[in-house]
C-alpha positions as CSV (number, residue, x, y, z in Angstrom):
1,X,0.0,0.0,0.0
2,X,1.5,3.4,-0.9
3,X,2.3,5.8,1.9
4,X,-0.4,8.4,2.4
5,X,-0.3,11.6,4.4
6,X,-2.4,11.3,7.4
7,X,-5.8,13.1,7.2
8,X,-6.1,15.8,9.8
9,X,-9.6,14.5,10.8
10,X,-8.4,10.8,10.8
11,X,-8.1,9.2,14.2
12,X,-4.7,7.6,15.0
13,X,-4.4,3.9,14.3
14,X,-4.2,3.1,18.1
15,X,-7.6,4.8,18.5
16,X,-9.1,2.7,15.7
17,X,-7.7,-0.5,17.3
18,X,-9.2,0.6,20.6
19,X,-12.5,1.0,18.9
20,X,-12.3,-2.4,17.4
21,X,-11.4,-3.9,20.8
22,X,-14.5,-2.2,22.4
23,X,-16.7,-3.5,19.6
24,X,-15.3,-7.0,20.0
25,X,-16.2,-6.7,23.7
26,X,-19.7,-5.7,22.6
27,X,-19.3,-2.3,24.3
28,X,-20.8,-0.1,21.7
29,X,-21.6,2.7,24.1
30,X,-18.0,3.0,25.1
31,X,-16.9,2.8,21.4
32,X,-19.3,5.7,20.6
33,X,-17.9,7.7,23.5
34,X,-14.4,6.9,22.2
35,X,-15.2,8.5,18.8
36,X,-16.7,5.7,16.7
37,X,-19.2,8.0,15.1
38,X,-17.0,11.1,14.8
39,X,-16.6,12.6,11.4
40,X,-13.8,10.7,9.7
41,X,-13.7,9.0,6.4
42,X,-14.1,5.2,6.3
43,X,-10.8,4.9,4.4
44,X,-9.1,5.6,7.7
45,X,-9.9,2.0,8.7
46,X,-7.6,0.7,6.0
47,X,-4.8,0.5,8.6
48,X,-6.7,-2.2,10.4
49,X,-6.8,-6.0,9.7
50,X,-9.6,-7.1,7.4
51,X,-11.8,-8.4,10.3
52,X,-11.3,-5.3,12.4
53,X,-12.0,-3.1,9.4
54,X,-15.2,-5.0,8.5
55,X,-16.4,-4.9,12.1
56,X,-15.7,-1.2,12.5
57,X,-17.3,-0.1,9.2
58,X,-20.3,-2.4,9.6
59,X,-21.0,-1.0,13.1
60,X,-20.7,2.6,11.9
61,X,-23.0,1.8,9.0
62,X,-25.6,0.2,11.2
63,X,-25.5,3.1,13.7
64,X,-25.8,5.7,10.9
65,X,-28.8,3.8,9.5
66,X,-30.4,3.5,13.0
67,X,-29.7,7.2,13.9
68,X,-31.1,8.4,10.5
69,X,-34.2,6.3,11.1
70,X,-34.7,7.7,14.6
71,X,-34.3,11.2,13.2
72,X,-37.0,10.5,10.6
73,X,-39.3,9.0,13.2
74,X,-38.9,12.0,15.5
75,X,-39.5,14.4,12.6
76,X,-42.6,12.4,11.6
77,X,-43.9,12.5,15.1
78,X,-43.3,16.2,15.4
79,X,-45.1,16.7,12.0
80,X,-48.0,14.6,13.1
81,X,-48.4,16.4,16.4
82,X,-48.3,19.8,14.6
83,X,-50.9,18.6,12.1
84,X,-53.1,17.3,14.9
85,X,-52.8,20.6,16.8
86,X,-53.7,22.6,13.6
87,X,-56.7,20.4,13.1
88,X,-57.8,20.8,16.7
89,X,-57.4,24.6,16.4
90,X,-59.5,24.6,13.3
91,X,-62.2,22.6,15.0
92,X,-62.5,24.9,17.9
93,X,-65.4,27.3,17.4
94,X,-65.4,30.4,19.6
95,X,-68.2,30.2,22.1
96,X,-71.1,32.5,21.4
97,X,-71.2,35.6,23.6
98,X,-73.9,35.4,26.3
99,X,-76.8,37.8,25.7
100,X,-75.7,40.0,28.6
101,X,-72.2,40.4,27.2
102,X,-73.3,41.1,23.7
103,X,-72.9,44.5,22.3
104,X,-75.0,47.1,24.2
105,X,-78.4,47.6,22.8
106,X,-78.8,51.0,21.1
107,X,-81.7,52.3,19.3
108,X,-81.5,51.5,15.6
109,X,-82.2,55.2,14.8
110,X,-81.3,58.4,16.6
111,X,-84.2,59.6,18.7
112,X,-85.2,62.4,16.3
113,X,-85.2,60.0,13.3
114,X,-87.3,57.5,15.4
115,X,-89.8,60.3,16.2
116,X,-90.1,61.2,12.5
117,X,-90.6,57.6,11.5
118,X,-93.3,57.1,14.2
119,X,-95.2,60.2,12.9
120,X,-94.9,58.9,9.3
121,X,-96.3,55.5,10.3
122,X,-99.1,57.1,12.2
123,X,-100.1,59.2,9.1
124,X,-99.8,56.1,6.9
125,X,-102.2,54.2,9.3
126,X,-104.7,57.0,8.9
127,X,-104.1,58.6,12.3
128,X,-103.1,62.1,13.1
129,X,-99.6,63.1,14.0
């Protein structure tokens, strides 16, 4: 294998070997804490033996898949909750105001206009104003 310059984001080989040891001990939580899912290219695992590389990359892939699925599930639940809240808000009808709290009753016409109307109605009915 040709000599490559180490990537600045690549973990050192001893860290990768420690991660593989943790995974072989089935201590995934400790491996995550030790940097298993940190942002480094999968090609960094080329320094490991074939079995260690396969274990490390398969575990990273499974975790990425699971975490992506969890993120989609949480986003879906948030979206469904938001839609349910919007539907509930649309269903709520404001309660009608009680009659006592309704707008204060005012005469439909000013008093002088009401008097004129009353006289006109009296004349139309045949009475005298």
